[in-house]
N, C-alpha and C positions, 0 to 999 in steps of 0.2 A: 579510581573512578574519576578520570580527568574531565569526562564530558559534562559534569554538573557544575560548570563555572557559574559565577555569581556576579550580579550587578545590583546596586541598591540606589534608589532615588528617594529623596525625602523633600517635603515642602515645609518651609518654616514661616512662622508669623514674624512680621517686623513690628516692633512695639515701641511706643513712646514711653520712656521710663517714668515720666512724671504722671501722665494721665492714665497710663497702662492701656491706652487705646491702640488699635491697629493704626499704622500710619504709612504713608508713601515714603519711599526712600529715593525716589527719582532715579532709580536704577544705579545709584552711586555705589551701593554695596556690590552689585553684580559686576559693574565695570572694574572696580578695584580687585575683586576676587578673581576675575578672568585673567588678570595680569599674573596671578600666582597659579591658578588651577585651570587656565584656558577655558574650554567649553564645559567643564564640569560644574560650573555655576551658571544658572540661567534665570532670566526673568520669567514671570508667570502672568496670567491674564490680569489679575489684580496687582496693583503696585505695592501692596502690603505683603506680598509673598516672594520668597526667594527659594528657588529649587536647586538642589545639589544632586549630583550623581557620581558614583564611583566609576572607575574603569572596570575592565573585565578582571575579576579576581578568581583565583583557583580555589581558595579556601575561605571559610568564615573569618579566620584569623587575619587574613590579608584584607578582607572587606572591612573588618572592624577598624583596622589602622586607618584606612582611607576615610571612612565615615566620621571617625573621631577627629581627624585632621580637618575635614570639611566643616564640621560643626564649629570647631575652634576658630578657623580662619574667618568664617562668616560672622561669628560672634565678635571677634576682635575688630573686624572692619565696621560692623554695625556700631560698636562702641566708639569708634573714631568719628562716627556721624552723630554721636549722642543718642544712639538707639540700642535696643536689645533684640534678641531673637528668642522665640519660644516654639516648642514642639508639642502640638496637640491637634486633634481633628477639627476643632472649631475654636474661635476666640469666645471667652465666656460672655462678653457683653457688647462688643463693637457691632454697629449696624452696617450692613453691606451698602446701604444707600449712600453712605458718606465716603465710600472707598473709590479711588480712581482706577480706571481701566488702563492698562499699559497700551501705549500707541504702537500698534503692529498690525499689518494687514490680516494676519491669521486671526488675531483676537477680535478685530473689528468685524470680520466676516462671521465669526461664531456668535458675537453679541447681536449682530444684525439678524441672524437666522433664529437664534434661540431666545432673544429678547430677555425678559425678566428672569427666566431660568438660568441664563448665563450670568447676568449681573448679580444675582443673589447667590451665586455658587462660590461663596467665600469659605472654602474648606481646604483641609490640608491632609494629604495622604502619604502613604508609604507604598512604593512599588518595588517588587523584588523580581529580578530576572534570573531564571535558571537555564543554563545553556544545554543544548542537545546536539547530537550528531546530524540530525536531519529534521526537517519540518514534519515529515511523515510520523516520526517517532514522537515529536512534540505534541501533535494533535491527539495521538493515542493516549498519552499520559494526561494531557489536559482534560480529556473526557472523564477520566476516572478520578482525578484529584479534585474535581469540582465538589464531590461529596464532603471533603474535609475542610473546605473553605470556611464554613460557619464556625468550626471548632477553633481555628486560628484567629478568625475575626473576633470571636468572643474574648479571647485573651488580649486583643489589641484595642478594645473599646476605650476611647479617650476623648469623647466629645459629648458630655452630658448637658452642657449649657449652650443656649443660643439666644443672643440678644437680651441678656439679663434674665433669662428664664431657665429654671430647672425643667428640662423637657420631659423628664421621666424615662428617657432613653439613656442607655450607657453609650450608644453611638448615634447621635443625631445627624452626624455628617452624612451617613448613608441615606438618610431620609431626604436631605437637601439635594443630594446628587441624583436621586431617583427621578427628578424632574427632567433630566437630560434623556434624549433618546439613546437606544443601544447601551443601556447600563444593566447592572445586576448580573445574576448567574446566567451564563449562555446555555443554549441548547447543546445537545450532542451532535458532533459532525462525524459522519461515517468515514471520512478520509480527508486528507489535505486538499484534494481536488474539490470535494464537497464544500469545504470552507472557502477556497479560492473562488469558486463559482458564486457563492453567496456574496462575497466582496465585489466581484465583477458586476453582478446584477445591481447592487446598490449604487455603484458608481455609474453604470450605464443609465439608470433611471433617475439620476440626479438626487439621490437620497444623501449622498456624501461625495466628496471629491477624492478622498483617499482613505485607506484603511485605518489611519490613526484616529479617525472619528468613530471608531468602535471603542466604547469606553466600558466594556464589561469588567466584572470582578476578576476575570482571568482571560487572557487571550494569547494565542500564538502570535508573536510579534510580527507586524507586517514586513519588517526589513531584516530582522536578526533571527537566527535559529534559536530562539528562546521561548520559554513559556513565561509570561509576565503576570505575576500575582498583584492585583490592584485593589484588593478588598479591605486592607487594613487602614485604620486611622493612623496618622503620623504618631509614632510612639514618643513619649516624654523622655525616656531613658535610652541611651545607646545600648545598654544591656538588653532592653526589650526588643529593639530593632534587630539585634543580632540573634536573639532567641527565635523570632519569627522567620528570619532568613534561614537559620539552621533547620527549622522545622519544614519549611518549603523545600529546601534542598534534599533533606532526608526523605520526604514523601516522594519526590520525583525518583530518587535512587531506589527506594523500596518498590515502587510500582514497576520500575524498569527491571529490577531483579525478578519480580514475579513473572513478568513477560518472558524473560529468558528461561524460566521454568515452565513455560506454556500455561501460565495462570494469569488471571487478571481480577481486579477488584470490580464489583458490580458498578455499572454506570447508571446512576439514578436520574430520574427526570428532573428538569428544572423546577417543576411545580412542587416536588417533594423537598428539594434542597432549599427552596425559598422559604419553606416553613421554618427550617432551622436558622436561616439567615435572619428572619424577622425576630425570632426568639433571642438570638445572639445580640442583635442591635438593641433590643428592649432590656434584657436582663444581664448581658455580659456573661460572666462565669457563675453568676448566682442563680441562674435558672436551670430548666431542664431542656435538653435537646432530644430529638427523636432518634432512636436507633431503628432505622428502617428494616434492618435484617431481623431484629427481634419484634418489630412493630410495637414498640413501647417507649414511653418517656424515660430518659435516664439523666441523672444529675450531670450537669456539664463538666464539673471537675473530674468526675469519674471517667467520662468519655475522653477528656484530655489525657488522663493517665493511661487509658487504653491505647490512645494514639501514640504516646511515647513508647509503649511496649511494642506496638506494631512496627515502628521504624528502628527499633533498637539494634537490630542486626546489621544495619548499614552505617550506623553513626560513626563507629571507630575508623572505618575505611575512609570516610569523608573527613575525619578529623574535626568534627563539629560538636563533640560531646560537651565540652565545657560551656559552649554558648547555649546549647539546648537545655542544659541543667537549670538555666535561669527560669525556665517555665515553672519549676517548683516554687521559686520565689514569688512569681506573679500569683500563683494559686494561694500562697501564704499571705502576701501583703495587699493583694487586690490589683486590679488593672489601673491604668491611668485615670479612667473615669471614676473608679471607686475612691482613689486618692484625692482627686479634685473635689468630689462630693464631701469627703471627710474634712478637707480644709474649709470648705464653705460652711459646713455644719458648725465648725469650731469658731469661725470668725464672723460669719454672716455678711461678708462682703466679697465682691468679685475681684477687687484689686488684689486682695491677698491670694486669691486663686491664681491670678496672672503672675504674681511674684513667685509663687511656688513652682509654676510651670517653667518660668525663665531660669530659675535656679537649678531645677532638675535637668533641664535640657543640656547643661554644660558639665554634668557629672561624667568624668572620664574623657571629656573632649581635650585633645592636645595636639 
């Protein structure tokens, strides 16, 4: 199954080890990292963010090696600047008003258009690309895989705090990002032409200047033959990143296998899937999601186990079983959000939560 190639992008917090606040690194980490990894390390809109991306990987094993190396390199270079990196969907207490915006025409343009929504968008995500033979096939799979996004998102929840407050959400990152246009679960597109016509119309009417300004939870990438999954909070652990990557890859392979057998999964409406996304953001894996086939609430953990059963017959062909197995550990030990909340309950201070995040971020990095 060579068509389901992988690419992973992660966004990291840059942290002052003394105050534990987010801090600007003046792009020094990025500049130093680019000498080693070229364009695999990039600046982001806020100066307290570093983004990394793997190359095109054939297997999760290959992707794990790259993401481990990228985390390690960025961490080492941050250390040389007297800084640390951390992987979570939001910083527990830093305020966005104090954070500097990276000087770049694209970011200036976004801030100018989106104003406060852009300036306050101090969040950190995981993007996973899965490769397809054609964009036609990619849109077909994207329509169906939308249903499963809240299930994986629930597992990835890793942003319970915002500006020194316990938000009551397991992922508050998604609530912050909702202020942007063209976010969330997309509608169904009947064909790739249908999608391309939508993009052309928005460009023609000056809603956007290119398709990269579509920030949905899943999109057929404007330039690559990939489906890009964008719903997850940046995971604390490399093991978590790889579990979600394996799950997305396996879902794509399974839906493709069904297509070859002239079968397909039901494509549910955006309005219905949004109900599950909201529940996943609020409760993580501790709540109930709706099984729309049965028209009833089902414990999220049970649905995740059903999901693992659903993809089981393609996992060995892909070679991602060991990475996928980690999902059981998440069900056992809790998501990043659950673990952050536990540290806060134990210590009563956000600095300890930041220390926990920065320590966990480097487990397995090399």
